C-alpha positions as CSV (number, residue, x, y, z in Angstrom):
1,X,22.8,7.3,-32.5
2,X,19.4,8.4,-33.4
3,X,17.0,5.4,-34.1
4,X,15.2,5.9,-37.3
5,X,12.2,3.4,-38.3
6,X,10.3,2.5,-41.2
7,X,7.4,0.2,-42.0
8,X,7.4,-2.1,-44.9
9,X,5.1,-4.5,-46.5
10,X,6.2,-7.7,-48.3
11,X,6.3,-7.6,-52.2
12,X,4.6,-10.9,-53.2
13,X,4.8,-10.5,-56.8
14,X,8.0,-9.6,-57.2
15,X,9.6,-9.8,-60.6
16,X,6.0,-10.0,-62.1
17,X,5.8,-8.1,-65.5
18,X,4.3,-4.6,-64.6
19,X,4.7,-5.0,-61.0
20,X,7.1,-2.3,-60.1
21,X,4.9,-0.1,-62.3
22,X,1.9,-0.4,-60.1
23,X,3.8,-0.5,-56.9
24,X,5.3,2.8,-57.6
25,X,1.9,4.1,-59.0
26,X,0.8,4.0,-55.4
27,X,3.6,6.5,-53.9
28,X,5.6,3.3,-52.9
29,X,9.3,2.6,-53.3
30,X,10.3,-1.4,-54.3
31,X,13.2,-2.3,-51.9
32,X,15.3,-5.3,-51.2
33,X,16.5,-6.0,-47.6
34,X,19.9,-8.8,-47.9
35,X,22.9,-9.4,-46.0
36,X,23.7,-11.0,-42.5
37,X,23.5,-14.4,-44.2
38,X,19.5,-14.5,-44.5
39,X,17.7,-14.6,-47.6
40,X,17.2,-11.1,-49.3
41,X,13.2,-9.8,-48.8
42,X,11.6,-8.1,-51.3
43,X,9.1,-5.4,-50.0
44,X,7.9,-1.7,-50.7
45,X,8.0,1.3,-48.5
46,X,6.0,4.1,-48.5
47,X,7.6,6.9,-50.6
48,X,7.2,10.3,-48.0
49,X,8.6,7.7,-44.9
50,X,11.2,6.5,-46.7
51,X,12.2,10.4,-48.1
52,X,11.9,11.6,-44.1
53,X,14.1,8.6,-43.0
54,X,16.7,9.9,-45.8
55,X,16.8,13.2,-44.6
56,X,17.4,12.5,-41.0
57,X,20.2,10.6,-41.5
58,X,21.9,8.9,-44.7
59,X,24.4,7.0,-42.7
60,X,22.0,5.8,-39.4
61,X,20.6,2.7,-38.8
62,X,17.0,2.4,-40.0
63,X,14.5,-0.1,-38.1
64,X,12.4,-1.6,-40.8
65,X,8.9,-2.9,-39.5
66,X,7.4,-6.2,-40.9
67,X,4.8,-8.1,-40.5
68,X,7.3,-11.1,-39.8
69,X,9.2,-8.8,-37.4
70,X,11.9,-6.2,-37.6
71,X,15.1,-5.9,-39.4
72,X,18.1,-3.7,-38.5
73,X,19.8,-2.3,-41.4
74,X,21.4,0.6,-43.4
75,X,20.5,2.1,-46.5
76,X,23.0,1.0,-49.0
77,X,21.9,2.7,-52.3
78,X,19.0,4.1,-54.1
79,X,18.2,4.6,-57.6
80,X,16.6,7.5,-59.2
81,X,14.4,8.0,-62.0
82,X,16.4,9.7,-64.7
83,X,14.3,12.7,-65.4
84,X,11.6,13.2,-61.9
85,X,15.0,12.3,-59.6
86,X,12.8,10.6,-56.9
87,X,13.6,7.6,-55.8
88,X,12.7,4.5,-57.8
89,X,14.4,1.7,-55.6
90,X,16.3,1.0,-52.6
91,X,18.9,-1.7,-51.1
92,X,18.8,-2.2,-47.8
93,X,21.5,-3.9,-46.1
94,X,20.9,-5.7,-42.9
95,X,23.4,-5.4,-39.7
96,X,24.3,-6.5,-36.4
97,X,24.3,-4.0,-33.8
98,X,27.7,-6.1,-32.4
99,X,29.6,-6.7,-35.4
100,X,31.7,-3.9,-37.3
101,X,30.8,-3.0,-40.9
102,X,32.4,-0.8,-44.0
103,X,30.5,1.7,-45.4
104,X,31.2,5.0,-47.2
105,X,31.1,8.9,-45.4
106,X,31.0,11.8,-46.9
107,X,33.6,14.0,-46.3
108,X,32.5,17.7,-45.4
109,X,34.8,20.8,-45.2
110,X,34.5,23.0,-42.4
111,X,36.7,26.5,-41.6
112,X,38.2,29.0,-43.5
113,X,41.7,29.3,-45.3
114,X,43.8,32.7,-44.2
115,X,45.7,31.3,-46.7
116,X,43.6,31.8,-49.6
117,X,42.1,35.3,-48.0
118,X,45.7,37.0,-48.1
119,X,46.9,35.2,-51.4
120,X,44.6,33.6,-53.5
121,X,44.2,30.5,-54.9
122,X,41.1,27.5,-54.8
123,X,40.2,24.8,-53.0
124,X,40.5,21.3,-54.6
125,X,38.3,19.0,-52.8
126,X,39.7,15.4,-54.5
127,X,38.4,12.9,-52.0
128,X,34.5,13.7,-51.4
129,X,33.8,10.1,-49.5
130,X,35.7,7.6,-47.3
131,X,35.1,4.2,-46.3
132,X,34.8,3.8,-42.6
133,X,34.7,0.4,-40.4
134,X,32.8,0.5,-37.4
135,X,29.9,-0.5,-34.9
136,X,26.3,0.5,-36.9
137,X,25.7,2.7,-34.0
138,X,29.0,4.3,-34.4
139,X,28.7,5.4,-37.8
140,X,29.1,9.0,-38.4
141,X,26.8,11.1,-40.6
142,X,29.9,13.1,-42.1
143,X,33.8,13.2,-41.4
144,X,34.7,17.1,-41.3
145,X,38.0,18.2,-42.8
146,X,38.8,21.6,-41.4
147,X,40.9,23.7,-44.2
148,X,42.2,26.4,-42.0
149,X,45.6,24.5,-41.6
150,X,46.0,24.9,-45.3
151,X,48.8,26.5,-47.1
152,X,50.0,26.0,-50.7
153,X,52.4,24.0,-49.0
154,X,50.1,22.1,-46.6
155,X,47.0,19.4,-47.8
156,X,44.7,17.4,-45.9
157,X,45.2,13.8,-46.2
158,X,43.3,10.6,-45.1
159,X,45.7,10.2,-42.0
160,X,44.7,14.1,-41.1
161,X,41.1,13.3,-40.6
162,X,39.8,13.5,-37.0
163,X,37.6,10.5,-36.9
164,X,34.8,9.7,-33.8
165,X,35.8,6.8,-31.1
166,X,35.7,3.5,-32.5
167,X,35.8,4.6,-36.3
168,X,38.2,3.8,-38.5
169,X,39.0,4.8,-42.3
170,X,40.3,2.2,-44.6
171,X,42.6,2.9,-47.4
172,X,45.9,4.7,-47.8
173,X,46.4,7.1,-44.8
174,X,48.4,9.0,-47.3
175,X,45.7,9.6,-50.2
176,X,45.1,13.1,-50.8
177,X,41.6,14.9,-49.5
178,X,42.0,18.7,-50.0
179,X,44.7,20.9,-51.2
180,X,44.9,24.5,-52.8
181,X,45.7,25.2,-56.4
182,X,46.9,28.3,-57.9
183,X,45.0,29.5,-61.1
184,X,47.6,29.4,-64.3
185,X,46.6,32.4,-65.2
186,X,47.0,34.5,-61.9
187,X,50.3,32.2,-61.8
188,X,51.3,33.4,-64.9
189,X,50.6,37.2,-64.5
190,X,52.6,37.1,-61.3
191,X,55.4,35.7,-62.8
192,X,55.1,38.2,-65.7
193,X,54.6,41.0,-64.1
194,X,58.5,41.6,-63.2
195,X,59.5,40.5,-66.9
196,X,57.0,43.4,-68.4
197,X,58.8,46.0,-66.6
198,X,62.2,45.2,-67.1
199,X,61.6,44.3,-70.8
200,X,60.3,47.8,-70.8
201,X,63.2,49.5,-70.6
202,X,65.2,48.4,-73.1
203,X,62.5,49.4,-75.5
204,X,62.5,52.9,-74.5
205,X,66.1,52.9,-74.3
206,X,65.9,51.7,-78.0
207,X,63.5,54.2,-79.3
208,X,65.7,56.8,-77.6
209,X,68.7,55.3,-79.9
210,X,67.0,55.1,-83.0
211,X,65.9,58.6,-82.4
212,X,69.4,60.0,-82.2
213,X,70.5,57.9,-85.1
214,X,67.7,59.3,-87.3
215,X,68.6,63.2,-86.0
216,X,72.8,62.1,-86.3
217,X,71.8,61.0,-90.2
218,X,69.4,64.0,-90.5
219,X,72.3,66.7,-89.5
220,X,75.1,64.5,-92.1
221,X,72.5,65.0,-95.2
222,X,72.7,69.2,-94.6
223,X,74.3,70.6,-97.5
224,X,77.6,72.4,-96.1
225,X,76.7,76.6,-96.0
226,X,78.6,78.2,-98.7
227,X,81.5,80.2,-97.9
């Protein structure tokens, strides 16, 4: 896996009133590095550098360069501004490169469903990420689910996912990942079509019978011709 690097500086006045606003005004992002049995570190990273690292790989191992040395970590959580949608805080989790860790990985749909092209229907992507366990260097950016195998009776579960070597998915193997659903309107129209055709015939027959009855009644009301 490609190694990503970023430089961080210690936050000496972490927790001081107004300190976070001053940091963000300098285009820096407050962050914390924790885990691996060590004390948490309060640091700041350059916003532009972080966005570049985040774009390169959300699940990649990041080497954080600090004044006292280097830390290996993954991006565990990012908080965003509710209006600007810019990162305002980062959680980095330390990792040991020789010890497996658990982390969430997105599930990405690939391929095309021949069943939907022929019969209609919608893709229902139920499970959009899974928790995996593996060595930090083996963490995949995403896991693919090929929807080409889908039919109305065939779905994709966790057990069907093709995993990279050394990667294990945690959780129930039978949990649904993606399946096909038929919209109710389409199903109702399909079911109602034959019934509609069948219902038309009695109506026509009834109308014809009514007309004949009216004709017979009219004939009965005619006065008899005088002899």
